[in-house]
VOGUMI-822466 format. One record per residue: y, x, z of N, C-alpha, C in turn; residue number from 1; residue in three letters. Coordinates in Angstrom, 2 decimals, m for minus. Layout:
N
Y|X|Z|Y|X|Z|Y|X|Z|NUM|ALA
...
This chain:
57
m21.82|60.84|12.42|m21.06|60.78|11.19|m19.90|61.76|11.31|1|MET
m19.68|62.55|10.26|m18.59|63.52|10.30|m17.27|62.88|9.85|2|ASP
m16.21|63.68|9.79|m14.89|63.14|9.48|m14.81|62.58|8.05|3|SER
m15.58|63.17|7.13|m15.57|62.66|5.76|m16.18|61.26|5.70|4|THR
m17.24|61.05|6.44|m17.86|59.73|6.48|m16.93|58.68|7.06|5|GLY
m16.22|59.04|8.13|m15.27|58.10|8.72|m14.12|57.79|7.75|6|TRP
m13.71|58.80|6.99|m12.63|58.59|6.03|m13.09|57.64|4.91|7|MET
m14.31|57.82|4.43|m14.85|56.91|3.41|m14.97|55.48|3.96|8|HIS
m15.43|55.35|5.18|m15.54|54.04|5.78|m14.17|53.38|5.93|9|LEU
m13.18|54.16|6.32|m11.83|53.63|6.44|m11.27|53.17|5.11|10|GLY
m11.52|53.94|4.05|m11.04|53.55|2.72|m11.73|52.27|2.27|11|VAL
m13.03|52.17|2.50|m13.76|50.96|2.12|m13.25|49.74|2.89|12|LEU
m12.96|49.92|4.16|m12.42|48.81|4.95|m11.03|48.40|4.46|13|LEU
m10.20|49.37|4.07|m8.88|49.05|3.54|m8.99|48.29|2.22|14|LEU
m9.90|48.70|1.36|m10.08|48.00|0.08|m10.58|46.58|0.34|15|VAL
m11.54|46.43|1.23|m12.05|45.11|1.56|m10.96|44.22|2.13|16|PHE
m10.14|44.77|3.03|m9.06|43.99|3.62|m8.03|43.60|2.56|17|ALA
m7.77|44.49|1.60|m6.84|44.17|0.53|m7.35|43.04|m0.35|18|GLY
m8.64|43.06|m0.67|m9.23|42.00|m1.49|m9.18|40.67|m0.75|19|ILE
m9.51|40.68|0.51|m9.48|39.45|1.31|m8.05|38.91|1.40|20|VAL
m7.09|39.80|1.62|m5.69|39.36|1.71|m5.22|38.78|0.37|21|ALA
m5.63|39.39|m0.74|m5.23|38.88|m2.05|m5.81|37.50|m2.31|22|PHE
m7.08|37.30|m1.96|m7.71|36.00|m2.17|m7.05|34.94|m1.30|23|VAL
m6.80|35.27|m0.04|m6.13|34.30|0.85|m4.73|33.99|0.36|24|LEU
m4.02|35.00|m0.15|m2.66|34.80|m0.65|m2.67|33.85|m1.84|25|TRP
m3.64|34.01|m2.73|m3.72|33.13|m3.90|m4.13|31.72|m3.50|26|LYS
m4.91|31.56|m2.47|m5.34|30.23|m2.04|m4.23|29.52|m1.27|27|MET
m3.46|30.24|m0.48|m2.47|29.62|0.39|m1.19|29.30|m0.38|28|VAL
m0.71|30.23|m1.20|0.55|29.99|m1.90|0.32|29.04|m3.07|29|LEU
1.20|28.05|m3.22|1.05|27.11|m4.34|1.39|27.79|m5.66|30|PRO
0.86|27.25|m6.74|1.17|27.77|m8.06|2.63|27.46|m8.39|31|ALA
3.30|28.36|m9.09|4.69|28.09|m9.43|4.81|26.90|m10.37|32|PRO
5.79|26.06|m10.07|5.99|24.86|m10.87|6.93|25.16|m12.03|33|LYS
6.77|24.40|m13.10|7.69|24.53|m14.22|9.04|23.97|m13.81|34|ALA
10.12|24.60|m14.23|11.43|24.09|m13.83|11.67|22.71|m14.42|35|PRO
12.25|21.81|m13.65|12.49|20.45|m14.15|13.49|20.46|m15.29|36|PRO
13.26|19.61|m16.27|14.17|19.53|m17.41|15.40|18.71|m17.01|37|ARG
16.52|19.08|m17.60|17.74|18.33|m17.36|18.61|18.91|m16.27|38|GLY
18.05|19.77|m15.44|18.86|20.37|m14.39|19.39|21.70|m14.88|39|GLU
20.62|22.00|m14.50|21.21|23.26|m14.91|20.96|24.32|m13.85|40|THR
20.89|25.53|m14.31|20.76|26.66|m13.39|22.15|26.95|m12.84|41|VAL
22.22|27.43|m11.61|23.51|27.71|m11.00|24.29|28.71|m11.86|42|ALA
25.51|28.35|m12.21|26.34|29.22|m13.01|26.18|29.00|m14.51|43|GLY
25.33|28.11|m14.94|25.09|27.89|m16.37|25.73|26.58|m16.84|44|ALA
26.72|26.11|m16.18|27.34|24.84|m16.55|28.00|24.97|m17.93|45|ARG
27.74|24.03|m18.79|28.33|24.04|m20.11|27.54|24.80|m21.15|46|GLY
26.52|25.50|m20.78|25.71|26.24|m21.74|24.70|25.31|m22.38|47|TYR
24.71|25.24|m23.71|23.80|24.33|m24.40|22.50|25.06|m24.76|48|ILE
22.61|26.28|m25.22|21.41|27.05|m25.52|20.99|26.95|m26.97|49|GLY
20.02|27.76|m27.35|19.55|27.82|m28.73|18.76|26.57|m29.12|50|LEU
18.06|25.98|m28.18|17.18|24.87|m28.50|17.92|23.60|m28.82|51|TRP
19.17|23.47|m28.35|19.89|22.22|m28.51|21.15|22.41|m29.36|52|PHE
21.04|23.21|m30.40|22.15|23.38|m31.32|23.23|24.32|m30.84|53|GLY
22.91|25.20|m29.94|23.90|26.12|m29.42|24.10|27.35|m30.27|54|GLY
23.43|27.44|m31.38|23.64|28.60|m32.26|22.29|29.16|m32.69|55|GLY
22.34|30.33|m33.24|21.11|30.99|m33.67|21.01|31.07|m35.18|56|GLY
21.04|29.94|m35.88|20.90|29.96|m37.35|22.19|29.53|m37.99|57|ARG
């Protein structure tokens, strides 16, 4: 096999390793949870927001 063949094989192996890593990453990491209601974000104390009569209309 010449150098071009080895380069193609290397690219195919990198793509395969990337796909495997992506699948494992999606299986291992938990899905992001929705933020709990009623808790304030740090620094947002006192902010009511648009949904609870804080303005807009």
